[in-house]
C-alpha positions in Angstrom: 32.7 186.9 -23.6 36.2 185.8 -24.9 36.9 184.9 -28.5 40.4 183.7 -30.1 42.4 183.6 -26.8 40.6 186.2 -24.9 41.1 189.0 -27.5 37.4 190.5 -27.2 37.8 190.4 -23.2 41.1 192.2 -23.5 39.6 194.8 -25.8 36.8 195.3 -23.3 39.2 195.6 -20.5 41.4 198.1 -22.4 38.2 200.2 -23.0 37.1 200.1 -19.4 40.7 201.3 -18.2 40.6 204.0 -20.8 37.1 205.2 -19.6 38.2 205.1 -16.1 41.4 207.1 -17.0 39.5 209.6 -18.9 37.0 210.0 -15.9 40.0 210.4 -13.4 41.7 212.8 -15.6 38.6 215.0 -15.9 37.6 215.1 -12.3 41.3 215.6 -11.5 41.5 218.8 -13.6 38.1 220.0 -12.4 39.2 219.8 -8.9 42.5 221.4 -9.6 40.8 224.2 -11.3 38.1 224.3 -8.4 41.1 224.8 -5.9 42.8 227.4 -8.2 39.9 229.9 -8.7 37.6 229.0 -5.7 34.7 228.8 -7.8 32.3 225.9 -8.0 32.1 225.6 -11.8 34.9 223.1 -12.1 33.4 221.1 -9.2 30.0 221.0 -10.9 31.7 219.8 -14.1 33.5 217.0 -12.3 30.3 216.1 -10.2 28.4 215.6 -13.7 31.0 213.5 -15.3 31.3 211.3 -12.3 27.4 211.1 -11.8 26.9 210.0 -15.3 29.1 206.8 -14.9 28.7 205.9 -11.0 25.3 205.3 -9.3 23.9 208.3 -7.5 24.5 206.8 -4.2 28.1 206.1 -4.9 29.0 209.3 -6.6 29.1 211.4 -3.3 31.6 209.2 -1.5 33.7 208.8 -4.5 33.8 212.5 -5.3 34.9 213.0 -1.9 37.7 210.6 -2.4 38.9 212.8 -5.4 38.6 215.9 -3.2 40.9 214.3 -0.6 43.2 213.1 -3.0 43.8 216.6 -4.9 43.6 218.3 -1.3 46.5 215.8 -0.1 48.7 216.5 -3.0 48.4 220.1 -3.0 49.1 220.0 0.8 52.4 218.2 0.5 53.8 219.6 -2.9 56.9 221.7 -2.8 56.2 223.2 -6.2 53.1 224.2 -8.2 51.1 221.4 -9.8 50.4 221.6 -13.4 47.1 220.4 -15.2 45.4 220.9 -18.5 41.9 222.2 -19.3 39.1 219.5 -19.0 38.4 219.4 -22.6 42.0 218.7 -23.7 42.9 215.0 -24.7 46.6 215.4 -24.0 48.1 214.9 -20.6 50.8 217.2 -19.0 53.8 215.3 -16.9 52.0 216.1 -13.5 48.8 214.4 -14.8 50.7 211.4 -15.9 52.5 211.2 -12.6 49.0 211.6 -10.7 47.6 208.8 -12.7 50.8 206.7 -12.1 50.3 207.0 -8.4 46.8 205.7 -8.6 47.7 202.9 -11.0 50.4 201.9 -8.8 48.2 201.9 -5.8 45.6 199.8 -7.6 48.5 197.3 -8.6 49.9 197.2 -5.2 53.1 198.5 -6.8 54.8 200.3 -3.8 57.9 201.3 -5.6 56.0 202.5 -8.8 53.7 204.5 -6.3 56.7 205.9 -4.4 58.5 206.9 -7.5 55.6 208.7 -9.2 54.8 210.5 -5.9 58.3 211.8 -5.3 58.6 212.9 -8.9 55.2 214.6 -8.8 55.5 216.2 -5.4 59.2 216.8 -4.9 59.1 215.7 -1.2 60.4 212.9 0.9 57.3 212.8 3.4 54.4 211.5 1.3 52.2 210.1 4.1 49.1 212.1 3.5 49.3 212.0 -0.3 50.0 208.3 -0.3 47.1 207.7 2.0 44.8 209.8 -0.3 46.0 208.1 -3.2 45.6 204.4 -1.9 41.9 205.6 -0.5 40.9 206.8 -4.1 42.5 203.8 -5.8 40.5 201.2 -3.5 37.5 203.3 -4.2 37.6 203.3 -7.9 38.8 199.5 -7.9 35.6 198.8 -5.9 33.5 200.2 -8.5 35.5 198.0 -11.2 37.3 201.3 -12.4 41.0 200.5 -13.2 43.4 203.3 -14.4 46.2 202.9 -16.6 48.7 205.8 -17.0 50.6 206.7 -19.9 54.2 205.7 -19.5 56.5 208.8 -18.6 58.5 210.0 -21.9 55.7 209.0 -24.2 55.1 211.9 -26.7 52.0 213.7 -26.3 50.5 215.0 -29.4 48.5 217.6 -27.7 51.3 219.6 -26.3 49.7 222.9 -27.6 47.1 222.6 -24.7 48.3 225.2 -22.2 49.2 223.7 -18.7 47.6 225.3 -15.7 49.6 225.7 -12.3 48.2 226.3 -8.9 49.8 228.7 -6.7 
């Protein structure tokens, strides 16, 4: 399905990356909200979003990967992590860094992964967070879901959405 130098294929790839990124952000936000308030509503929203995209027999294991990823980030972070409401189209800096970790892991960009992780978590010991990131990135890639994080410093036109903090 290529045309004029692969332009149609690149457009399809860009759409797939956008869809994967939106799904990852939605589930990440739902997981963060679920951990902060201790209610299952956030988890249910994330589960429904995932089960609409991924076959039912794969949704459970992949959802577990998200759970492990967020749990590992929270366990090692030295400061409260921020996120925005699930319906917000913009990203806060912490969300961009978390996406950057996953993207770097999928691309085997170890320096990029370490840089994003250190900036997000503010710690030198990143073992559990890096392992969870690699595990989630691999699980997404196996399903053909590749993430492209916005570049840090790109302006966000949705800065009016409130950020949420855990802790």
